[in-house]
GUDREN-245225 format. One line per 3 residues: their letters; for each residue x, y, z of C-alpha. Coordinates in nm, 3 decimals. Example, Ala and Ser with C-alpha at 12.3 -4.5 7.8 and 13.67 -1.06 7.14 Angstrom:
REM GUDREN-245225
AS) 1.230/-0.450/0.780  1.367/-0.106/0.714
//
This chain:
REM GUDREN-245225
MAS) 9.065/6.028/-0.180  8.832/5.730/-0.176  8.925/5.450/-0.415
SRP) 8.878/5.076/-0.439  9.242/5.034/-0.531  9.450/4.912/-0.236
IAV) 9.757/5.075/-0.090  10.083/4.879/-0.094  10.326/4.976/0.181
IAD) 10.699/4.915/0.197  10.863/4.986/0.534  11.240/5.023/0.518
VVR) 11.459/5.036/0.831  11.660/5.358/0.821  12.036/5.304/0.857
SRS) 11.983/4.954/0.993  12.353/4.866/0.966  12.440/5.130/1.225
YED) 12.271/4.933/1.506  12.493/4.709/1.716  12.214/4.465/1.808
RDA) 12.021/4.423/1.487  11.831/4.121/1.619  11.690/4.328/1.905
LQR) 11.605/4.607/1.662  11.422/4.359/1.438  11.213/4.231/1.730
QIE) 11.125/4.582/1.845  11.020/4.688/1.496  10.817/4.372/1.445
RAL) 10.637/4.446/1.772  10.561/4.804/1.660  10.431/4.674/1.325
AEG) 10.208/4.418/1.499  10.069/4.681/1.738  10.004/4.916/1.448
AAA) 9.819/4.644/1.256  9.614/4.565/1.566  9.509/4.931/1.590
VPT) 9.446/4.969/1.215  9.387/4.635/1.037  9.571/4.555/0.715
REA) 9.448/4.356/0.417  9.782/4.172/0.416  9.988/4.182/0.736
FAA) 10.341/4.319/0.745  10.593/4.053/0.648  10.971/4.076/0.645
TVG) 11.142/4.065/0.305  11.501/4.112/0.194  11.715/4.412/0.277
DEF) 11.564/4.507/0.615  11.226/4.574/0.457  10.870/4.486/0.549
QAV) 10.568/4.485/0.320  10.193/4.510/0.381  9.873/4.605/0.203
YDT) 9.592/4.829/0.332  9.244/4.847/0.182  9.230/5.227/0.178
LPG) 9.456/5.530/0.183  9.309/5.663/0.512  9.380/5.322/0.663
ALA) 9.739/5.323/0.537  9.795/5.675/0.669  9.648/5.587/1.009
GTL) 9.834/5.257/1.028  10.175/5.398/0.943  10.125/5.681/1.192
HIQ) 10.043/5.434/1.470  10.358/5.240/1.383  10.577/5.549/1.385
LGL) 10.440/5.651/1.724  10.519/5.306/1.861  10.879/5.276/1.742
PEG) 11.150/5.247/2.011  11.377/5.541/2.074  11.636/5.584/1.802
AAL) 11.465/5.352/1.551  11.314/5.486/1.230  11.127/5.344/0.932
RFG) 11.077/5.486/0.586  10.729/5.422/0.449  10.665/5.409/0.077
LGR) 10.291/5.402/0.000  10.170/5.312/-0.348  9.814/5.317/-0.478
GEV) 9.729/5.047/-0.731  9.650/4.684/-0.781  9.877/4.428/-0.614
RPV) 9.925/4.065/-0.700  10.156/3.780/-0.599  10.374/3.625/-0.867
ASR) 10.528/3.279/-0.837  10.906/3.258/-0.859  11.182/3.011/-0.782
TGR) 11.225/3.170/-0.439  10.854/3.163/-0.356  10.576/3.418/-0.405
VQD) 10.684/3.775/-0.472  10.472/4.088/-0.493  10.402/4.264/-0.821
GPG) 10.164/4.519/-0.967  10.131/4.899/-0.991  10.080/4.940/-0.616
WWR) 10.418/4.783/-0.542  10.594/4.969/-0.823  10.467/5.298/-0.684
ARE) 10.555/5.207/-0.325  10.909/5.130/-0.443  10.918/5.460/-0.631
AIE) 10.820/5.639/-0.309  11.094/5.464/-0.108  11.356/5.555/-0.367
ALE) 11.244/5.919/-0.363  11.282/5.929/0.016  11.630/5.781/-0.004
AQE) 11.730/6.036/-0.270  11.623/6.332/-0.056  11.757/6.204/0.276
ASL) 12.044/6.456/0.286  11.819/6.757/0.221  11.512/6.637/0.416
PSA) 11.637/6.405/0.691  11.306/6.405/0.880  11.103/6.292/0.575
HSR) 11.023/5.926/0.632  10.692/5.883/0.446  10.588/5.932/0.084
FAG) 10.289/5.844/-0.130  10.278/5.767/-0.502  9.964/5.717/-0.706
PDA) 9.827/5.783/-1.053  9.667/6.118/-0.963  9.908/6.411/-0.941
EEN) 9.672/6.627/-0.733  9.621/6.352/-0.477  9.997/6.290/-0.464
ALV) 10.068/6.656/-0.390  9.803/6.678/-0.117  9.898/6.356/0.059
NAY) 10.271/6.423/0.041  10.229/6.772/0.183  10.051/6.612/0.479
LLA) 10.314/6.339/0.517  10.601/6.588/0.508  10.438/6.800/0.778
RDQ) 10.357/6.488/0.980  10.714/6.366/0.970  10.846/6.706/1.077
LLA) 10.608/6.708/1.374  10.706/6.352/1.470  11.073/6.447/1.463
GLN) 11.007/6.700/1.740  10.833/6.456/1.976  11.013/6.247/2.236
VRA) 10.915/5.886/2.306  10.680/5.977/2.591  10.497/6.238/2.383
RRY) 10.459/5.982/2.104  10.303/5.737/2.347  10.054/6.000/2.461
ARH) 9.963/6.075/2.101  9.931/5.707/2.007  9.695/5.635/2.295
ALE) 9.493/5.946/2.213  9.455/5.825/1.854  9.328/5.495/1.990
GRS) 9.047/5.686/2.159  9.169/5.635/2.513  9.083/5.889/2.780
QAD) 9.347/6.105/2.943  9.277/5.927/3.273  9.347/5.586/3.114
IAA) 9.666/5.715/2.950  9.788/5.860/3.279  9.715/5.537/3.468
ELG) 9.896/5.318/3.214  10.204/5.537/3.190  10.223/5.620/3.561
VTQ) 10.184/5.996/3.529  9.924/6.248/3.636  9.627/6.336/3.418
PAV) 9.730/6.706/3.407  10.068/6.596/3.267  9.892/6.407/2.987
SQA) 9.658/6.698/2.921  9.947/6.943/2.904  10.142/6.720/2.666
LRR) 9.845/6.673/2.433  9.787/7.050/2.423  10.139/7.126/2.303
PAT) 10.134/7.274/1.950  10.324/6.990/1.780  10.116/6.715/1.939
RAL) 9.789/6.899/1.879  9.879/6.962/1.514  9.972/6.595/1.470
LEG) 9.638/6.478/1.611  9.439/6.733/1.412  9.615/6.631/1.090
AAL) 9.542/6.265/1.161  9.174/6.346/1.216  9.159/6.531/0.884
FTG) 9.340/6.273/0.669  9.250/5.946/0.837  8.911/6.013/0.991
E) 9.044/5.936/1.342
//
């Protein structure tokens, strides 16, 4: 899956109009995006655009997969983002409203977002999709993302925090101390099938 072509990412807030305090939601999501970028650096940081969307660029597909997973694990309870990932060149284009993003990477990321929106009724837990020029790579990565999203849907906020800290390489003792729980509680949570499968999948596809 190695390639010099970057990965454009569009993050779309799911059902943003249903939130009573959209300003608070925006701040919480921006914090999760910043924390995700701190854990897995981006080439271009997430920036808000129109329509409750954020855009970023990662250097590699493993980086984009790891970064979006960290962000999902750090989202507040009840909040959700769709991630469209597109492999291909990206470039800014000048316009009357400023600099806008263009290029195959962005076209494919948009294609991925639109595919997620189209299948929302039949696959409500699917929040991530990849689009690139290679059909075999698309099938492999999207099978992983679909499984990942289904696993994430079954984790509560506390379990997500455990998993996020584990992905950051922190010891169970450190996780327990930060979250105010016992180390056996952390160990038990990380051994649960859904959490273990999530971490094993991340290790396989992101190198973490």
